[in-house]
GULO-290340 format. One line per 10 residues: number of its first residue (from 1); for each residue x, y, z of C-alpha. Coordinates in steps of 0.2 Angstrom, whole numbers, plus 5000, padded with zeros to 4 digits. Each point is the difference from the previous one (the first is absolute). Layout:
N
NUM = X Y Z ~ ... .
This chain:
663
1 = 5133 4868 5049 ~ 5007 5003 4982 ~ 5005 4987 4988 ~ 5003 5002 4981 ~ 5005 4992 4984 ~ 5005 5005 4983 ~ 4993 4994 4984 ~ 4999 5004 4982 ~ 4983 5007 4995 ~ 4995 5000 4981 .
11 = 4989 5015 4997 ~ 4990 5005 4985 ~ 5013 5013 4994 ~ 5016 4995 5007 ~ 5010 4988 5012 ~ 5004 5008 5017 ~ 5006 4995 5017 ~ 4988 5002 5015 ~ 5002 4998 5018 ~ 4986 4990 5009 .
21 = 5000 5004 5018 ~ 4986 4996 5012 ~ 4999 5013 5014 ~ 4988 5000 5014 ~ 4999 5017 5006 ~ 4994 5006 5017 ~ 4995 5018 5000 ~ 4999 5010 5016 ~ 5001 4994 5017 ~ 4994 4987 5013 .
31 = 4982 5004 5005 ~ 5006 5006 5017 ~ 5013 5012 4993 ~ 4989 5015 4996 ~ 5008 5015 4994 ~ 4998 5017 5009 ~ 4995 5016 4991 ~ 5015 5008 5009 ~ 5011 4988 4990 ~ 4993 5004 4983 .
41 = 5013 5004 4987 ~ 5003 5018 4996 ~ 5009 4999 4983 ~ 5005 5012 4987 ~ 4985 5008 4991 ~ 5004 4988 4985 ~ 4994 4985 5011 ~ 4984 5007 5006 ~ 4984 4995 4992 ~ 4983 5009 5003 .
51 = 4987 4989 4993 ~ 4981 4997 5002 ~ 4989 4985 4998 ~ 4985 5003 4989 ~ 4986 4989 4993 ~ 4982 4996 4998 ~ 4990 4994 5016 ~ 5006 4983 5006 ~ 5014 4998 4988 ~ 5012 4996 5014 .
61 = 5009 5017 5005 ~ 5000 4998 5019 ~ 5004 4982 4999 ~ 5015 5004 4989 ~ 5006 5014 5011 ~ 4998 4988 5015 ~ 5012 4987 4991 ~ 5012 5014 4996 ~ 5002 5005 5019 ~ 5001 4982 5005 .
71 = 5014 4995 4988 ~ 5010 5016 5003 ~ 5000 4995 5019 ~ 4989 5013 5007 ~ 4985 4990 5006 ~ 5000 4984 5011 ~ 4985 4991 4991 ~ 4990 5001 4984 ~ 4984 5010 5002 ~ 4984 4996 4991 .
81 = 4987 5013 4994 ~ 4986 4987 5004 ~ 5007 4998 5018 ~ 5001 5019 5002 ~ 5018 5000 5006 ~ 5010 5008 4986 ~ 5013 5014 5004 ~ 4993 5013 4988 ~ 4981 4997 5003 ~ 5000 5006 5018 .
91 = 4984 5010 5001 ~ 4985 4991 5008 ~ 4989 5002 4985 ~ 5014 4993 4988 ~ 5002 4985 5011 ~ 4981 4997 5001 ~ 4997 5002 4982 ~ 5016 4992 4993 ~ 5003 5016 4989 ~ 5013 5014 4999 .
101 = 4992 5017 5004 ~ 5015 5011 5003 ~ 5017 4999 4993 ~ 5013 4994 5012 ~ 5019 5003 4999 ~ 5013 4988 5005 ~ 5019 5000 4999 ~ 5012 4985 4998 ~ 5016 4995 4992 ~ 5004 4987 4986 .
111 = 5017 4995 4995 ~ 5008 5017 5005 ~ 4986 5010 4993 ~ 4988 5010 5011 ~ 4982 4998 4994 ~ 4986 5013 5005 ~ 4984 4991 4995 ~ 4982 5007 5001 ~ 4986 4987 4999 ~ 4985 5009 4992 .
121 = 4981 4996 4999 ~ 4992 4992 4985 ~ 4982 5007 5002 ~ 4996 5015 4990 ~ 4992 5008 5015 ~ 5018 5003 5007 ~ 5008 5005 4984 ~ 5008 5015 5008 ~ 5011 4989 5010 ~ 5007 4993 4984 .
131 = 5001 5017 4992 ~ 5010 5008 5015 ~ 5011 4985 5001 ~ 5005 5000 4982 ~ 5003 5019 5001 ~ 5016 4997 5011 ~ 5005 4982 4994 ~ 5014 4996 4988 ~ 4993 4983 4994 ~ 4985 4989 5001 .
141 = 4996 4981 5000 ~ 4984 4997 4991 ~ 4992 4984 5007 ~ 4988 4990 4989 ~ 4989 4985 5003 ~ 5007 4988 4987 ~ 4983 4993 4997 ~ 4992 5017 4996 ~ 5014 5010 4992 ~ 4996 5019 5000 .
151 = 4985 5005 5010 ~ 4990 5016 5003 ~ 5010 5008 5014 ~ 5016 4994 4991 ~ 4996 5012 4986 ~ 4998 5014 5013 ~ 5016 4997 5010 ~ 5010 4998 4984 ~ 4993 5017 4993 ~ 5006 5008 5017 .
161 = 5017 4992 4998 ~ 5001 5007 4982 ~ 4995 5017 5005 ~ 5014 5001 5013 ~ 5012 4991 4987 ~ 5004 4986 5013 ~ 5009 4985 4992 ~ 4992 4983 5004 ~ 5003 4982 5003 ~ 4986 4988 4997 .
171 = 4997 4984 5011 ~ 4988 4987 4994 ~ 4994 4993 5017 ~ 4989 4985 5004 ~ 5008 4989 4987 ~ 4994 4985 5010 ~ 4982 5003 4996 ~ 4993 4988 4987 ~ 4994 5014 4989 ~ 5017 5009 5000 .
181 = 5005 5004 4982 ~ 5017 5008 4996 ~ 4997 5004 4982 ~ 4983 5008 5004 ~ 5007 5011 5013 ~ 5014 5006 4989 ~ 4988 5004 4986 ~ 4989 5009 5012 ~ 5014 5011 5005 ~ 5005 5003 4982 .
191 = 4982 5004 4994 ~ 4992 5009 5015 ~ 5015 5009 5008 ~ 5008 5004 4983 ~ 5017 4994 5008 ~ 5014 4990 4994 ~ 5001 4985 5011 ~ 5018 4992 5001 ~ 4998 4982 5006 ~ 5014 4996 5011 .
201 = 4994 4983 5008 ~ 4990 4985 4994 ~ 4990 4990 5013 ~ 5004 4982 5003 ~ 4984 4990 5002 ~ 4983 5007 5000 ~ 4986 5001 5013 ~ 5003 4990 5015 ~ 5015 4992 4992 ~ 5009 5018 4999 .
211 = 5017 4997 5008 ~ 5010 5014 4994 ~ 5007 5011 4986 ~ 5014 5000 4986 ~ 5010 5016 5000 ~ 5002 5004 4981 ~ 5015 5011 5003 ~ 5010 4987 5008 ~ 4991 4984 4994 ~ 4999 4994 5018 .
221 = 4986 4991 5008 ~ 4994 5005 5017 ~ 4990 4987 5009 ~ 4990 5001 5016 ~ 4998 4982 5007 ~ 4988 5004 5014 ~ 4999 4985 5011 ~ 4984 5006 5009 ~ 4987 5014 5000 ~ 5010 5008 5015 .
231 = 5016 5001 4990 ~ 5005 5018 4999 ~ 5009 4999 4983 ~ 5017 5007 5006 ~ 5009 4985 4993 ~ 4999 4997 4981 ~ 5011 4992 4987 ~ 5009 5008 4986 ~ 5007 4990 4986 ~ 5004 5003 4981 .
241 = 4989 4992 4987 ~ 5007 4984 4992 ~ 4994 4987 4988 ~ 4993 4990 5014 ~ 4986 5013 5002 ~ 4983 4998 4991 ~ 5002 5003 4981 ~ 4984 5011 5000 ~ 5008 5011 5014 ~ 5017 5001 4991 .
251 = 4991 5005 4983 ~ 4989 5013 5009 ~ 5015 5007 5009 ~ 5010 5001 4984 ~ 4986 5008 4990 ~ 4997 5013 5015 ~ 5018 5004 5002 ~ 5002 5003 4981 ~ 4985 5011 5000 ~ 5007 5010 5015 .
261 = 5016 5003 4992 ~ 4992 5006 4984 ~ 4987 5011 5010 ~ 5014 5008 5010 ~ 5011 5003 4984 ~ 4985 5008 4992 ~ 4997 5012 5014 ~ 5018 5004 5006 ~ 5013 5006 4986 ~ 5015 4997 5011 .
271 = 4995 4981 5003 ~ 4997 4998 4981 ~ 5017 5007 4996 ~ 5008 4988 5012 ~ 4991 4985 4993 ~ 5005 5005 4982 ~ 5018 5004 5004 ~ 5005 4986 5013 ~ 4987 4987 4999 ~ 4994 5000 4982 .
281 = 5004 4981 4998 ~ 4989 4995 5015 ~ 4988 5012 5008 ~ 4997 4987 5014 ~ 5018 5002 5006 ~ 4998 5018 5006 ~ 5004 5000 5019 ~ 4986 5002 5012 ~ 5008 5015 5008 ~ 4999 5010 4983 .
291 = 4982 4994 4998 ~ 4996 5006 5018 ~ 5008 5017 4997 ~ 4989 5002 4984 ~ 4984 4995 5009 ~ 5004 5013 5013 ~ 5003 5014 4987 ~ 4983 4995 4993 ~ 4991 5001 5017 ~ 5007 5017 5005 .
301 = 4996 5007 4983 ~ 4982 4993 5001 ~ 5002 4991 4983 ~ 4996 4983 5008 ~ 4994 4992 5016 ~ 5009 4984 5007 ~ 4988 4986 5004 ~ 5003 4987 5013 ~ 4988 4987 5007 ~ 4997 4990 5016 .
311 = 4988 4997 5014 ~ 5002 5010 5016 ~ 4987 4991 5010 ~ 5010 4983 4996 ~ 5016 5009 5004 ~ 5007 4998 4982 ~ 5009 5013 4990 ~ 5001 5014 5012 ~ 5019 5000 5002 ~ 5003 5002 4981 .
321 = 4988 5015 5001 ~ 5010 5008 5013 ~ 5016 4998 4989 ~ 4990 5008 4986 ~ 4995 5015 5010 ~ 5019 5003 5004 ~ 5006 4996 4983 ~ 4987 5009 4989 ~ 4991 5014 5009 ~ 5009 5017 5002 .
331 = 5009 5007 5015 ~ 4995 5018 5005 ~ 5015 5008 4992 ~ 4994 4992 4983 ~ 4984 5009 5000 ~ 5001 5018 4994 ~ 4991 5013 5011 ~ 5005 5016 4992 ~ 4994 5011 5013 ~ 5010 4991 5014 .
341 = 5016 5004 4992 ~ 4998 5019 5005 ~ 5002 4994 5019 ~ 5016 4992 4997 ~ 5005 4992 5017 ~ 4986 5010 5010 ~ 4985 4990 5007 ~ 4985 4999 4988 ~ 4986 4988 5004 ~ 4982 4997 4995 .
351 = 4987 4995 5013 ~ 4989 4987 4992 ~ 4990 4993 5014 ~ 4994 5004 5018 ~ 4994 4988 5014 ~ 4993 5005 5017 ~ 5007 4991 5015 ~ 4991 5003 5017 ~ 5017 5000 5009 ~ 5012 5009 4988 .
361 = 4987 5011 4990 ~ 5002 5002 4981 ~ 5013 4988 4992 ~ 5005 5007 4983 ~ 5008 4989 4986 ~ 5014 5009 4991 ~ 5009 4995 4984 ~ 5018 5008 5001 ~ 5006 5006 4983 ~ 5016 5009 5006 .
371 = 5010 5004 5015 ~ 4998 4991 5017 ~ 4986 5000 5012 ~ 5004 5001 5019 ~ 4990 4998 5015 ~ 4998 5015 5012 ~ 5001 5013 4987 ~ 4990 5014 4993 ~ 4994 4998 4982 ~ 4991 5013 4988 .
381 = 4983 4995 4992 ~ 5000 5010 4984 ~ 4981 4997 4996 ~ 4995 5006 5018 ~ 5014 5013 5001 ~ 5003 4994 5018 ~ 5014 4993 5010 ~ 4997 4984 5010 ~ 5011 4990 5012 ~ 5002 4981 4996 .
391 = 5002 4991 5017 ~ 5003 4983 4994 ~ 5005 4990 4984 ~ 4994 4983 4997 ~ 5004 4985 4988 ~ 4982 4994 4994 ~ 4996 4982 5002 ~ 4980 4999 4999 ~ 4994 5005 5017 ~ 5017 4996 5009 .
401 = 5013 5014 4998 ~ 5018 5002 5006 ~ 5007 5016 5005 ~ 5016 5006 4992 ~ 5010 5016 5000 ~ 5002 5004 4981 ~ 4995 4994 4983 ~ 5009 5003 4983 ~ 4993 5005 4983 ~ 4990 4987 4990 .
411 = 4991 4993 5015 ~ 4983 5000 5007 ~ 4998 5006 5018 ~ 4987 5002 5013 ~ 5000 5016 5011 ~ 4992 5006 5016 ~ 4997 5018 5005 ~ 4994 5007 4983 ~ 4983 5006 5006 ~ 4996 5012 4985 .
421 = 5006 4989 4985 ~ 4988 4992 4989 ~ 5001 4988 4985 ~ 5009 5009 4985 ~ 5010 5012 5010 ~ 5019 5004 4996 ~ 5012 4999 5015 ~ 5017 5008 5000 ~ 5013 5004 5012 ~ 4997 5019 5001 .
431 = 4992 5015 4992 ~ 5018 5005 4994 ~ 5003 4983 4991 ~ 4984 5002 4991 ~ 5005 5018 4995 ~ 5017 4994 4994 ~ 4992 4986 4990 ~ 4988 5013 4992 ~ 5015 5011 4995 ~ 5009 4985 4993 .
441 = 4985 4996 4989 ~ 4999 5018 4994 ~ 5018 5002 4996 ~ 5001 4984 4990 ~ 5004 5005 4982 ~ 4997 4982 4993 ~ 4981 5001 4999 ~ 4988 5011 4992 ~ 4991 5014 5008 ~ 4985 4989 5002 .
451 = 5010 4987 5009 ~ 5007 5013 5012 ~ 4983 5006 5005 ~ 4995 4982 5003 ~ 5014 4997 5012 ~ 4999 5017 5008 ~ 4988 4993 5013 ~ 5011 4985 5005 ~ 4985 4991 5008 ~ 4998 4982 4996 .
461 = 4984 4995 4991 ~ 4987 4993 5013 ~ 4988 4985 4999 ~ 4986 5001 4988 ~ 4983 4997 5010 ~ 4986 4993 4990 ~ 4982 5007 5002 ~ 4988 4991 5011 ~ 4988 4988 4992 ~ 4987 4996 5014 .
471 = 4993 5011 5014 ~ 4988 4998 5015 ~ 4995 5009 5016 ~ 5009 4996 5016 ~ 4992 5005 5017 ~ 5007 4998 5018 ~ 4989 4991 5013 ~ 4997 5016 5010 ~ 5005 5018 4997 ~ 5012 4999 5014 .
481 = 5011 4989 4989 ~ 5000 5012 4985 ~ 5016 5008 5005 ~ 5008 4982 5002 ~ 4994 4995 4983 ~ 5007 5015 4992 ~ 5017 4997 5008 ~ 4999 4982 4994 ~ 4996 5005 4982 ~ 5014 5013 5000 .
491 = 5012 4987 5005 ~ 4994 4987 4987 ~ 5000 5013 4987 ~ 5018 5004 5003 ~ 5004 4982 4999 ~ 4990 4997 4985 ~ 4998 5015 4988 ~ 4988 4990 4989 ~ 4987 5002 5014 ~ 4991 5016 4999 .
501 = 4988 5008 5013 ~ 4989 5014 4997 ~ 4984 5008 5008 ~ 4984 5001 4990 ~ 4996 5019 4999 ~ 4981 4996 5000 ~ 4998 4986 5013 ~ 5015 5003 5010 ~ 5004 4982 5000 ~ 5018 4993 4999 .
511 = 5004 4992 4983 ~ 5013 4986 4999 ~ 5007 4998 4982 ~ 5011 4985 4996 ~ 5006 4989 4986 ~ 4988 4986 5002 ~ 4988 4990 5011 ~ 5014 4990 5008 ~ 5010 5016 5003 ~ 4986 5009 5009 .
521 = 4996 4984 5010 ~ 5018 4998 5006 ~ 5000 5019 5005 ~ 4984 4997 5010 ~ 5007 4985 5009 ~ 5016 5009 5004 ~ 4991 5014 5008 ~ 4991 4988 5011 ~ 5016 4990 5005 ~ 5013 5013 5001 .
531 = 4990 5015 5006 ~ 4986 4991 5009 ~ 4986 5009 4991 ~ 4984 4990 4994 ~ 4996 5010 4985 ~ 4985 4998 4989 ~ 5002 5000 4981 ~ 4986 5006 4988 ~ 4996 4991 4983 ~ 5015 4999 4988 .
541 = 4999 5011 4984 ~ 5011 5000 4985 ~ 5009 5017 4996 ~ 4994 5000 4982 ~ 5007 5013 4987 ~ 4990 5007 4985 ~ 5006 5005 4983 ~ 4994 5004 4983 ~ 5000 4990 4984 ~ 4998 5013 4986 .
551 = 5005 5018 4995 ~ 4986 5013 5003 ~ 4999 5019 5000 ~ 4987 5012 5006 ~ 4997 5018 5005 ~ 4991 5007 5015 ~ 4996 5017 5006 ~ 4997 5007 5017 ~ 4990 5016 5002 ~ 4997 5005 5018 .
561 = 4997 5016 5009 ~ 5006 5001 5018 ~ 4994 5016 5009 ~ 5003 5014 4987 ~ 5013 4991 4990 ~ 4998 4989 4985 ~ 5011 4986 4996 ~ 5001 4992 4983 ~ 5011 4986 4995 ~ 5000 4989 4984 .
571 = 5012 4985 5000 ~ 5004 4988 4986 ~ 5010 4984 5003 ~ 5003 4983 4994 ~ 5004 4984 5010 ~ 5008 4984 4993 ~ 5007 4984 5008 ~ 5019 4999 5002 ~ 5008 4987 4989 ~ 5009 4990 5014 .
581 = 4986 5000 5013 ~ 5006 4984 5008 ~ 5016 5008 5007 ~ 4993 5018 5002 ~ 4991 5003 5016 ~ 4999 5019 4998 ~ 4992 5012 4988 ~ 5007 5013 4988 ~ 4995 5018 4997 ~ 5005 5011 4985 .
591 = 4995 5016 4992 ~ 5000 5005 4982 ~ 5014 5011 4996 ~ 4989 5016 4997 ~ 4991 4997 5017 ~ 5016 4997 5009 ~ 5007 5016 4994 ~ 4985 5012 5002 ~ 4993 4993 5017 ~ 5006 5010 5016 .
601 = 5009 4989 5012 ~ 4986 5002 5013 ~ 4987 4994 4988 ~ 5011 4986 4994 ~ 5002 4994 5018 ~ 4981 5000 5002 ~ 4998 4990 4985 ~ 5013 4987 5006 ~ 4991 4999 5017 ~ 4983 4997 4991 .
611 = 5007 4986 4990 ~ 5010 4992 5014 ~ 4984 5000 5012 ~ 4990 4992 4986 ~ 5013 4985 5000 ~ 4996 4996 5018 ~ 4982 4994 4996 ~ 4995 4990 4985 ~ 4982 5000 4992 ~ 4996 4982 5003 .
621 = 5003 4996 5018 ~ 5009 5015 5006 ~ 5017 4992 5001 ~ 5016 5010 4994 ~ 5004 5001 4982 ~ 5016 4994 4992 ~ 5008 4998 4983 ~ 4992 5016 4993 ~ 5008 5014 4990 ~ 4991 5017 4999 .
631 = 5003 5014 4987 ~ 4993 5017 5004 ~ 4995 5007 4983 ~ 4993 5017 5004 ~ 4995 5010 5016 ~ 4990 5016 4998 ~ 4996 5012 5014 ~ 4992 5016 5002 ~ 5008 5014 5010 ~ 4998 4998 5019 .
641 = 4998 4981 5000 ~ 5007 4992 5016 ~ 5013 4985 4999 ~ 4988 4990 5011 ~ 4986 5001 4986 ~ 5013 4995 4987 ~ 5005 4985 5010 ~ 4981 4996 5003 ~ 4997 5001 4981 ~ 5014 4989 4996 .
651 = 4995 4987 5013 ~ 4982 5000 4993 ~ 5007 4998 4982 ~ 5010 4985 5005 ~ 4985 4992 5008 ~ 4990 5003 4984 ~ 5014 4993 4989 ~ 5002 4985 5011 ~ 4981 4996 5000 ~ 5000 5001 4981 .
661 = 5012 4985 4999 ~ 4992 4983 4994 ~ 5004 4989 5015 .
C-alpha cells in the first residue's frame, strides 16, 4: 500500500521539495513458492556477480548467506547454524560443530542479477579454502561482528583479498548486540586494515532496540517491525526522513551524509567536478544516483570500501546488502584478466576446487573466464597435457546440484568426468585453441619482450598453497587396511591441497601434515566416517622453522684421501638473515663475481647442492631453515677433487657457520 504527501522542508543550506512516501516492500515470494535452480536467470555478463563471504570465526557469514538464499526465493525456510540445518554447512562435521569447514558454492538471482556466491570458513586452519575462492571471485563481502570490529582472521582474509585485488563491501553484522559500536568498527577498519571505509548506512536504535537503518544516499529510513521471533524479515518499511523523526537521528544522518559526500569527492575526481560545477550552492542536493555511481567507481578502483550494517540473525539489513552487491561489486567483464584476452571466444577456465562423490566420482569446480562450457564434450588440460571428457555440467547449490547443458563465460560451474584435473589446472577447449592463444600472445606488438614471454605460456596462475604447520603419524588398524588408507589419503589430498602426506624415511611411518590441530582432527574424522577406517593418530607436533639472527662468516677445509686419491677443498662463505624474513619462506644463494666466473659449472652445481642440503636441517632442533642468504666468497680445490667432496665441504662449512650464531 502506498500513500504520499508533499511538504516543504527547510534544510540547513537551502529550501527544497521532498516526496514523503511510506512503502511496505515485500521482497521475494510466498514461503511455498520456492524457485528452481533450472529457472535461475542467465543474464548478460554485466549482470553476473561472483562474490565470496569472508570473515573471522562466528561473525555471521553462513547466517548471512542463509538469509540471502531465503530472501531471493531459493529456500523454503530460514536455516540456523546452531540447529545444523543451513544450506551451505552440509557436512556432518560442520553441522555437529556449528562451523564452516569447506567453502560451499550457491547460485541464485536477485533483481535480474545472477549471483554466484561462495561461503568460506573463518578458521585459520582452513585458510586455503578462502585463498582458492578469492582466486576466482570478482568481489567479496567482509562480514564483521559490530561489537568486535576487525579481529585476527579478518586481517588474514583481508590480506588475501588484497593480494588478488578483489574489491570488497563491508557488512557490520550483529548490530543488535548490546556492545555493538558503529564508530569503533569503522575506526578499526581504518586503522587495522588500512582501508577507507565509506559509510552508507546509519543504524536506527542500538542493542535490542535496533530496528533498521538509514540509507545515507537516499535519506530513506528502512525499518523492520518484527512482530515475533518467528518473523522472517521479508516485510519492511521504507520512508524518507522527515522532521517528525528524532532530532538526534536527523542530526547524525545530516552529519554522516555531509561527511560521505566530502569523502567521496576527495577520492573521486569526477564526482568532485560534478559538485563544483552543478551543485556548488548546495552539495546536499546532489542526486543519489550520482553519489551511487561515484561510490561504485571508488569500490572498483579499491580506493574505498562501502560499509553497511544490520543483523542477519534478526533478519534485518540483508536485502540492502544484496542491493549493494549488485550495485557496487564488479561484473566479470569489469575485472581485467590480461591472459584471458588471448583466448577471445574460445573456452578458458580454471579448476579451483575438487570434491569426491561416491556415485559420480570427482566433481571439479571451474571458473569460466571466456567461451562457453558444454556437457558431453572433450576438454584439454594444459597443466596435465591431457584430454578429458566432461560427462555432465551442473549448477552448484551447496550439495544439491542441477544438471544443465551449457554455461557461459563469467560463471562458476561444477563438472563431472574430469578424473585427472586438480586444483589450479587450466582447462581449454582443445590443444589447438591453446596454441592459437600462444601465437596471439607472441605476435602482440603492444607489450614489451618481457610481457610477451610472460604470456607465451597462456596458463592461468594456480592457487598458492601454504606450507603445513602441524604434523603427526597416522596408522591403519591393521596392515590389511594400509592400501585403503592410502587411497583415502590420496582422495583427501586431491580435495585439500593444504593436506600433505609423506612417509618418514627412517621409521617408514605415514606422516599427516596439516594447517592446524582442528584441520588434522577433521581429516581423521572424515577417514573414519567416509572411508570406514578407524585410524590411530600419533602425538601432534609443530612444524617449526629455524633462522639466523646475525651475519657470520667462516672458512672450512676438507682434506681426505679415498683410495689412492687425495681430495682437498677450502670454502669460505658468509650467511646473513634476509631483510624481509616474514614473507620469505625460502633461502637465497649468491656467488662473488670472481668465484662465479672462475668456478667450473660442475663444481658450481656441487656447491649449490651442498648449500641447499644444509637448508633442510637447522642446528637447533633439526627443522628446515628459512630467511637466510648465503654468499660464497671463495672456493679452492686441488686437482682431482671430486664434486661430491666439494658438496660435503660446503655442507660442513654451512653447519659450522650456523653453529657460530648467537641464538
